[in-house]
C-alpha positions in Angstrom: -64.2 13.0 -4.3 -65.0 13.5 -0.6 -63.2 16.1 1.5 -61.4 13.4 3.5 -60.0 11.8 0.4 -59.0 15.1 -1.0 -57.2 16.0 2.2 -55.4 12.6 2.2 -54.3 13.1 -1.4 -53.0 16.6 -0.6 -51.0 15.3 2.4 -49.4 12.6 0.2 -48.4 15.2 -2.5 -46.9 17.5 0.1 -44.9 14.6 1.6 -43.6 13.6 -1.8 -42.6 17.2 -2.7 -40.8 17.5 0.6 -38.9 14.3 -0.1 -37.8 15.5 -3.5 -36.6 18.8 -2.0 -34.5 17.0 0.5 -32.9 14.8 -2.1 -32.2 17.8 -4.3 -30.4 19.6 -1.5 -28.1 16.7 -0.6 -24.5 17.4 -1.8 -23.2 15.2 -4.6 -20.7 12.6 -3.4 -17.1 13.7 -4.0 -14.6 11.6 -6.0 -13.4 9.8 -2.9 -17.0 8.8 -1.8 -17.8 7.6 -5.3 -14.8 5.4 -5.7 -12.5 4.3 -2.8 -9.4 2.5 -4.1 -9.0 -1.0 -2.7 -5.6 -1.5 -1.3 -5.5 -5.0 0.1 -4.6 -7.8 -2.3 -3.8 -10.1 0.6 -6.3 -12.3 2.5 -6.9 -12.3 6.3 -4.6 -14.5 8.3 -5.8 -17.2 10.6 -8.4 -16.2 13.1 -7.0 -15.3 16.5 -3.5 -14.7 15.1 -1.2 -12.7 17.4 0.5 -9.5 16.4 4.0 -8.9 17.8 4.5 -5.7 19.8 7.7 -3.6 19.8 8.3 -4.5 23.5 8.3 -8.2 22.8 4.7 -9.0 23.8 1.8 -9.8 21.5 -1.8 -8.8 21.1 -4.7 -10.5 19.4 -6.3 -8.7 16.5 -7.2 -8.8 12.8 -4.1 -9.6 10.7 -3.3 -10.1 7.1 -0.6 -12.2 5.5 1.8 -10.4 3.2 4.7 -11.6 1.0 8.0 -9.7 1.3 11.1 -10.1 -0.9 14.5 -10.4 0.6 17.9 -11.2 -1.1 19.7 -14.5 -1.1 23.0 -14.0 0.7 24.7 -16.3 -1.7 23.4 -15.4 -5.2 21.7 -12.0 -4.5 18.4 -13.0 -6.1 15.2 -12.2 -4.3 13.1 -14.8 -2.4 9.6 -14.4 -1.0 8.9 -14.6 2.7 5.4 -14.6 4.1 4.4 -13.2 7.5 1.3 -11.9 9.3 1.0 -8.2 10.1 -1.7 -6.1 11.8 -4.4 -5.2 9.3 -3.8 -1.6 8.1 -6.6 1.0 7.9 -5.7 2.6 4.6 -3.4 2.4 1.6 -0.8 4.8 3.1 -0.7 2.8 6.3 -0.3 -0.5 4.3 2.6 0.9 2.4 4.2 2.1 5.6 3.7 -1.4 7.2 5.3 -3.1 4.2 8.3 -0.8 4.3 8.6 -1.4 8.0 8.6 -5.2 7.6 11.2 -5.0 4.8 13.4 -2.8 7.2 13.1 -5.4 9.9 14.7 -8.0 7.6 14.0 -11.7 7.0 13.5 -14.5 9.5 14.3 -17.3 7.0 17.9 -18.6 7.1 20.0 -17.7 4.1 18.1 -14.5 3.3 19.4 -10.9 4.1 17.6 -7.6 4.3 18.3 -5.1 1.6 17.1 -1.8 3.0 19.8 0.3 4.7 18.8 2.0 7.9 19.5 5.4 6.3 16.7 4.9 3.8 13.3 5.6 5.3 9.8 6.0 3.8 8.6 9.6 4.0 5.2 8.8 2.5 3.4 6.4 0.2 0.4 6.9 -2.0 -1.9 4.6 -4.1 -3.0 6.6 -7.1 -5.8 6.0 -9.6 -4.7 3.8 -12.6 -2.6 1.4 -10.5 0.3 3.8 -9.8 2.0 3.6 -6.4 4.2 6.4 -5.3 6.9 5.8 -2.7 8.7 8.9 -1.4 12.0 7.8 0.2 14.2 9.8 2.5 17.7 8.9 1.5 20.8 10.0 3.4 23.1 12.0 1.0 26.1 10.1 2.3 24.9 6.7 1.1 26.6 5.1 -1.8 25.6 1.8 -3.5 27.1 -0.7 -5.9 25.0 -1.6 -8.9 23.9 -5.0 -7.5 23.0 -3.5 -4.1 21.0 -0.7 -5.6 19.1 -3.1 -7.9 18.3 -5.3 -4.9 16.9 -2.3 -2.9 14.7 -1.2 -5.8 13.5 -4.7 -6.8 12.7 -5.6 -3.2 10.5 -2.4 -2.8 8.8 -2.6 -6.2 8.1 -6.4 -6.1 6.9 -6.3 -2.5 4.4 -3.5 -3.3 3.1 -5.0 -6.5 2.7 -8.4 -4.9 0.6 -7.1 -2.0 -1.2 -3.9 -3.0 -4.5 -4.5 -4.9 -4.8 -3.0 -8.4 -1.2 -1.8 -8.3 0.6 -2.0 -11.7 3.6 0.3 -11.4 5.7 1.9 -8.7 7.2 5.4 -8.9 10.1 6.1 -6.5 10.8 9.7 -5.4 13.9 10.7 -3.4 13.5 13.3 -0.6 10.2 14.4 -2.1 11.6 15.0 -5.6 11.9 13.0 -8.9 15.3 11.5 -9.1 17.3 9.8 -11.8 18.4 7.0 -9.4 19.3 6.1 -5.8 23.0 5.8 -6.5 23.6 6.1 -10.2 22.7 2.6 -11.4 18.9 2.0 -11.5 16.7 4.3 -13.6 14.0 5.9 -11.5 12.8 8.5 -14.0 9.8 6.3 -15.0 7.4 4.1 -13.1 8.7 0.5 -12.6 7.0 -2.8 -13.3 7.5 -6.0 -11.4 11.2 -6.9 -11.6 10.7 -10.6 -12.1 14.2 -11.1 -13.4 15.5 -10.4 -9.9 13.3 -13.1 -8.3 14.8 -16.5 -7.9 13.0 -19.1 -10.0 
């Protein structure tokens, strides 16, 4: 083997060894980097859709179409209502946006909002395994009848499960703590599934 060929071979080996060292020193990806939970089950709305602003104006941007559940003012059963909202940037933001839209109430005639102003969302999380956690701030002075409480819980649970990808159950906390119920009627001690019996057929 000539000196030139030997030098070239040595250079290739050195470069390969340096590459292996760099790879070995790279930190292993953390759990979040290995597996980011998808949160959007919905599809993008029409291109160029406008997003309403609080002051009454509108801005063009990427939006998604969501399905919200509001109560029928006559029978009390839940009915779906679709609307376009600004595309959120993460699961927590998406849960917050869904709650905000439920709080705004319906636009369809014959439907009524079910979330009292004194119930707010403190935080929302999408956990592995399809569990969504909603931490509600509930005013201690609020009281509910059984039908009203069931409508509140069903509207929240069904809206989340309808829109959040991979969600299977919803756990509701009250003021950061596990609670037996909001007002003594609906069991919140376990994660809840889609309450299809409360949706009008």
